[in-house]
DOTORDO-171554 format. One line per 8 residues: number of its first residue (from 1); their letters; for each residue x, y, z of C-alpha. Coordinates in nm, 3 decimals, always signed. Layout:
# DOTORDO-171554
NUM> a> X Y Z | ...
//
This chain:
# DOTORDO-171554
1> mqlqstlt> -1.713 +1.731 +1.119 | -2.052 +1.834 +1.164 | -2.272 +1.580 +0.914 | -2.566 +1.753 +0.788 | -2.776 +1.444 +0.654 | -2.726 +1.109 +0.608 | -2.827 +0.794 +0.375 | -2.884 +0.438 +0.456
9> vsgsaidg> -2.821 +0.155 +0.200 | -2.938 -0.117 +0.329 | -2.949 -0.438 +0.188 | -3.051 -0.248 -0.174 | -2.829 -0.105 -0.419 | -2.713 +0.169 -0.601 | -2.639 +0.036 -0.942 | -2.528 +0.112 -1.342
17> nsagedgg> -2.598 +0.535 -1.259 | -2.390 +0.758 -1.440 | -2.268 +1.134 -1.351 | -2.082 +1.367 -1.621 | -1.892 +1.543 -1.322 | -1.828 +1.363 -1.001 | -2.020 +1.052 -0.756 | -2.193 +0.810 -1.064
25> gsyaisss> -2.399 +0.639 -0.762 | -2.337 +0.956 -0.525 | -2.258 +1.230 -0.471 | -2.224 +1.293 -0.062 | -2.121 +1.653 +0.084 | -2.180 +1.734 +0.496 | -2.308 +1.399 +0.489 | -2.300 +1.005 +0.608
33> vdmmedas> -2.315 +0.756 +0.393 | -2.388 +0.392 +0.549 | -2.351 +0.063 +0.305 | -2.473 -0.283 +0.498 | -2.646 -0.606 +0.498 | -2.530 -0.723 +0.122 | -2.562 -0.325 -0.012 | -2.421 -0.271 -0.363
41> lsgnmaas> -2.249 -0.025 -0.526 | -2.238 -0.154 -0.852 | -2.184 -0.039 -1.239 | -2.175 +0.313 -1.246 | -1.975 +0.572 -1.411 | -1.829 +0.919 -1.344 | -1.687 +1.176 -1.613 | -1.447 +1.270 -1.336
49> rggglclq> -1.414 +1.165 -1.019 | -1.574 +0.872 -0.781 | -1.725 +0.618 -0.998 | -1.935 +0.486 -0.717 | -1.991 +0.758 -0.513 | -1.722 +1.033 -0.442 | -1.701 +1.239 -0.060 | -1.670 +1.547 +0.054
57> tstltvsg> -1.650 +1.639 +0.411 | -1.832 +1.277 +0.475 | -1.814 +1.017 +0.641 | -1.839 +0.648 +0.463 | -1.881 +0.367 +0.593 | -1.922 -0.014 +0.471 | -1.994 -0.358 +0.630 | -2.106 -0.649 +0.471
65> saidgnsa> -2.189 -0.505 +0.136 | -1.926 -0.412 -0.155 | -1.821 -0.183 -0.380 | -1.738 -0.329 -0.717 | -1.705 -0.250 -1.114 | -1.725 +0.110 -1.089 | -1.521 +0.384 -1.313 | -1.422 +0.722 -1.372
73> ggngggsc> -1.269 +0.872 -1.594 | -1.073 +1.149 -1.339 | -0.967 +1.011 -0.969 | -1.171 +0.728 -0.748 | -1.295 +0.418 -0.942 | -1.452 +0.313 -0.679 | -1.451 +0.584 -0.455 | -1.295 +0.961 -0.418
81> aisssavn> -1.302 +1.073 -0.045 | -1.204 +1.439 -0.035 | -1.205 +1.738 +0.184 | -1.164 +1.542 +0.576 | -1.314 +1.301 +0.440 | -1.359 +0.885 +0.640 | -1.373 +0.563 +0.428 | -1.422 +0.237 +0.709
89> lregasvs> -1.460 -0.115 +0.542 | -1.574 -0.279 +0.800 | -1.655 -0.702 +0.893 | -1.664 -0.837 +0.487 | -1.712 -0.510 +0.267 | -1.531 -0.504 -0.084 | -1.393 -0.274 -0.221 | -1.363 -0.484 -0.649
97> gntattsg> -1.306 -0.462 -0.970 | -1.278 -0.091 -0.978 | -1.110 +0.121 -1.243 | -0.975 +0.526 -1.322 | -0.843 +0.715 -1.558 | -0.609 +0.873 -1.340 | -0.596 +0.728 -0.967 | -0.680 +0.563 -0.722
105> gglylqes> -0.819 +0.256 -0.912 | -0.976 +0.146 -0.606 | -0.991 +0.430 -0.349 | -0.897 +0.815 -0.374 | -0.810 +0.958 -0.113 | -0.724 +1.301 -0.020 | -0.676 +1.525 +0.280 | -0.893 +1.223 +0.414
113> tltvgrsa> -0.823 +0.842 +0.683 | -0.944 +0.521 +0.538 | -0.975 +0.259 +0.772 | -1.027 -0.125 +0.681 | -1.066 -0.427 +0.904 | -1.165 -0.804 +0.761 | -1.235 -0.645 +0.399 | -1.100 -0.674 +0.086
121> idgnsagr> -0.963 -0.445 -0.167 | -0.935 -0.637 -0.488 | -0.890 -0.625 -0.832 | -0.903 -0.266 -0.870 | -0.629 -0.092 -1.115 | -0.552 +0.305 -1.234 | -0.364 +0.421 -1.508 | -0.195 +0.590 -1.260
129> dgggvhar> -0.048 +0.574 -0.922 | -0.215 +0.411 -0.661 | -0.414 +0.072 -0.839 | -0.618 -0.002 -0.458 | -0.548 +0.299 -0.331 | -0.397 +0.622 -0.329 | -0.331 +0.870 -0.050 | -0.209 +1.143 -0.089
137> tsstvtlg> -0.171 +1.508 +0.056 | -0.137 +1.404 +0.428 | -0.458 +1.128 +0.449 | -0.398 +0.838 +0.647 | -0.474 +0.510 +0.586 | -0.464 +0.229 +0.841 | -0.523 -0.134 +0.789 | -0.615 -0.374 +1.060
145> dgtlvsrn> -0.685 -0.721 +1.122 | -0.819 -0.957 +0.888 | -0.718 -0.704 +0.576 | -0.667 -0.784 +0.157 | -0.546 -0.605 -0.044 | -0.471 -0.781 -0.350 | -0.436 -0.818 -0.756 | -0.470 -0.439 -0.763
153> targsggg> -0.246 -0.271 -1.035 | -0.103 +0.075 -1.126 | +0.012 +0.127 -1.445 | +0.252 +0.396 -1.242 | +0.301 +0.313 -0.915 | +0.215 +0.161 -0.529 | -0.005 -0.119 -0.788 | -0.139 -0.176 -0.400
161> lglltsss> -0.087 +0.089 -0.203 | +0.030 +0.450 -0.386 | +0.113 +0.673 -0.072 | +0.191 +1.068 -0.169 | +0.289 +1.414 -0.012 | +0.300 +1.364 +0.376 | +0.067 +1.028 +0.335 | +0.062 +0.776 +0.604
169> latagsvs> +0.050 +0.423 +0.607 | -0.007 +0.239 +0.950 | -0.096 -0.208 +1.004 | -0.240 -0.383 +1.269 | -0.298 -0.766 +1.357 | -0.291 -1.006 +1.039 | -0.237 -0.805 +0.714 | -0.212 -0.886 +0.384
177> lfgnaaig> -0.058 -0.739 +0.043 | -0.065 -1.030 -0.274 | -0.066 -1.014 -0.621 | -0.034 -0.644 -0.708 | +0.176 -0.468 -0.927 | +0.262 -0.148 -1.067 | +0.334 -0.273 -1.447 | +0.369 +0.097 -1.670
185> tgsigggi> +0.746 +0.231 -1.778 | +0.927 +0.341 -1.512 | +0.630 +0.249 -1.184 | +0.787 +0.097 -0.816 | +0.632 -0.015 -0.572 | +0.454 -0.349 -0.659 | +0.296 -0.390 -0.312 | +0.346 -0.029 -0.218
193> aaststvr> +0.527 +0.349 -0.360 | +0.544 +0.572 -0.055 | +0.704 +0.923 -0.133 | +0.781 +1.187 +0.124 | +0.534 +0.903 +0.322 | +0.549 +0.716 +0.615 | +0.485 +0.326 +0.663 | +0.423 +0.164 +0.999
201> lgsgdtdl> +0.380 -0.155 +1.135 | +0.202 -0.265 +1.429 | +0.092 -0.578 +1.574 | +0.065 -0.847 +1.406 | +0.252 -1.039 +1.056 | +0.218 -0.798 +0.761 | +0.270 -1.054 +0.459 | +0.399 -0.914 +0.105
209> snntaavd> +0.385 -1.161 -0.123 | +0.369 -1.232 -0.555 | +0.394 -0.831 -0.587 | +0.550 -0.716 -0.871 | +0.694 -0.336 -0.976 | +0.831 -0.274 -1.352 | +1.120 -0.098 -1.258 | +1.234 -0.076 -0.872
217> ggalalid> +1.058 -0.283 -0.535 | +0.879 -0.519 -0.629 | +0.679 -0.546 -0.256 | +0.804 -0.163 -0.104 | +0.974 +0.096 -0.267 | +1.046 +0.396 -0.030 | +1.198 +0.688 -0.206 | +1.212 +1.102 -0.156
225> gstlsdsg> +1.238 +1.056 +0.224 | +1.010 +0.786 +0.360 | +1.026 +0.563 +0.623 | +0.932 +0.230 +0.753 | +0.929 +0.162 +1.048 | +0.731 -0.016 +1.342 | +0.632 +0.098 +1.771 | +0.898 +0.028 +1.896
233> dadlgcll> +0.758 -0.116 +2.152 | +0.874 -0.524 +2.221 | +0.486 -0.637 +2.314 | +0.377 -0.504 +1.989 | +0.646 -0.627 +1.777 | +0.565 -0.784 +1.382 | +0.661 -0.998 +1.153 | +0.723 -0.891 +0.832
241> tvrhntae> +0.760 -1.146 +0.553 | +0.871 -1.024 +0.212 | +0.882 -1.346 -0.059 | +0.859 -1.382 -0.419 | +0.821 -1.036 -0.530 | +0.962 -0.893 -0.837 | +1.199 -0.586 -1.004 | +1.152 -0.672 -1.346
249> tgngggia> +1.417 -0.402 -1.490 | +1.523 -0.246 -1.152 | +1.647 -0.301 -0.820 | +1.535 -0.441 -0.459 | +1.350 -0.784 -0.572 | +1.172 -0.745 -0.215 | +1.231 -0.308 -0.082 | +1.386 -0.051 -0.279
257> vsgdssva> +1.506 +0.208 -0.056 | +1.639 +0.512 -0.208 | +1.714 +0.896 -0.202 | +1.687 +1.009 +0.175 | +1.480 +0.724 +0.312 | +1.465 +0.493 +0.612 | +1.380 +0.229 +0.711 | +1.394 +0.137 +1.144
265> lgvstavf> +1.274 -0.170 +1.240 | +1.365 -0.208 +1.641 | +1.092 -0.453 +1.747 | +1.012 -0.679 +1.447 | +1.139 -0.946 +1.286 | +1.172 -0.944 +0.916 | +1.185 -1.233 +0.637 | +1.237 -1.201 +0.324
273> sqntaaqh> +1.281 -1.513 +0.077 | +1.288 -1.545 -0.314 | +1.269 -1.210 -0.431 | +1.392 -1.122 -0.719 | +1.619 -0.848 -0.884 | +1.579 -0.819 -1.288 | +1.756 -1.070 -1.507 | +1.949 -0.860 -1.665
281> ggsggglf> +2.109 -0.602 -1.432 | +1.938 -0.530 -1.189 | +2.075 -0.544 -0.793 | +1.932 -0.619 -0.461 | +1.776 -0.958 -0.489 | +1.567 -0.859 -0.114 | +1.681 -0.566 -0.037 | +1.895 -0.248 -0.237
289> igagpvef> +1.949 +0.033 -0.046 | +2.006 +0.341 -0.219 | +2.208 +0.529 +0.025 | +2.313 +0.588 +0.393 | +2.485 +0.292 +0.649 | +2.312 -0.016 +0.768 | +2.294 -0.241 +1.046 | +2.173 -0.550 +1.112
297> dsskamaf> +2.173 -0.607 +1.507 | +1.982 -0.814 +1.682 | +2.118 -0.779 +2.050 | +2.080 -0.376 +2.049 | +1.708 -0.338 +1.890 | +1.624 +0.027 +1.929 | +1.891 +0.141 +2.197 | +2.123 +0.191 +1.901
305> tvakvtfw> +1.928 +0.345 +1.575 | +2.195 +0.514 +1.412 | +2.213 +0.401 +1.081 | +1.994 +0.503 +0.766 | +1.901 +0.112 +0.773 | +1.788 -0.098 +1.085 | +1.664 -0.423 +1.158 | +1.651 -0.625 +1.455
313> rlnlvdna> +1.643 -0.967 +1.295 | +1.642 -0.983 +0.940 | +1.626 -1.374 +0.715 | +1.760 -1.341 +0.434 | +1.669 -1.654 +0.286 | +1.693 -1.810 -0.148 | +1.686 -1.424 -0.332 | +1.854 -1.330 -0.642
321> sptgdggg> +1.987 -1.135 -0.867 | +2.080 -1.315 -1.135 | +2.405 -1.109 -1.320 | +2.382 -0.820 -1.065 | +2.521 -0.751 -0.754 | +2.394 -0.854 -0.408 | +2.169 -1.186 -0.430 | +2.018 -1.082 -0.025
329> vcavavgv> +2.140 -0.704 -0.062 | +2.281 -0.450 -0.236 | +2.400 -0.114 -0.061 | +2.575 +0.113 -0.266 | +2.820 +0.359 -0.161 | +2.743 +0.220 +0.233 | +2.909 +0.086 +0.506 | +2.752 -0.267 +0.619
337> vfsnaydr> +2.720 -0.473 +0.901 | +2.535 -0.779 +0.992 | +2.534 -0.875 +1.300 | +2.324 -1.198 +1.441 | +2.144 -1.182 +1.075 | +2.095 -1.453 +0.890 | +2.201 -1.451 +0.551 | +2.175 -1.757 +0.258
345> v> +2.161 -1.601 -0.080
//
């Protein structure tokens, strides 16, 4: 990427502007935009994409500053990043209270990257997918230590994060997705929804709590050949905590895995607690698996990852499917082997 211009917003504001097309506050092409020292991009509106800012082949770096209260008639309420753009949220940055009529309430990525550390994506909403972030078309999202994705809503899928068409999410350090919701008819993945995409856990703790999906996967839904995995390096094992999530009318109060999707957590510990599938007929209070054999074996680690869904160490505690099957786990048309796993449901 060859940048041709630089915009620095330091202790200043780009507020209350509007555009009939893209970039309500600003439109950057082949440029670098830096926001720092309590700068704000607030209350801007775009009729199409990028309520606060639209990036094309550009870089946005935000530190100690806010992108809040912007709106887009299309994608990217806070910001829209397309064509190999990069968004970096660092040290106290926030993307909050933005709205998009279509996807990416906070941030929308297409063929672009997002890197977040010690920052928050909070209280954004989308009329379709990705209340906090929508990433599609080979986009990459990296959530680093101190990242909070909270209270975002989508009327489509992925209340917190929506991943589509060969996109990827990676975590490293302490990461929390809390209180997000996918609220529309048919919506899946209250915290994260992944379709033909990948989710990979790095070192540290990943906490998926108090998220809600209208249908499947209160915390996480994997469909259409998506994967959840870890690094495979025992020194980088992650603690995955999935707790207090709800699938309101469907399956997998914690996580729902369907289609050709897979889970392979060979060096990480997963704890599912107090997740709930639908009150009427929902199955898999903690975990719902739609197809493929399942193996839970804390002695084999990655050496024998031959199953569709593999956990190295899995704890299932106080999950519920009130009128359906499998309070802890429901596996449909699969063979299930529990070894060295703890199950109290």
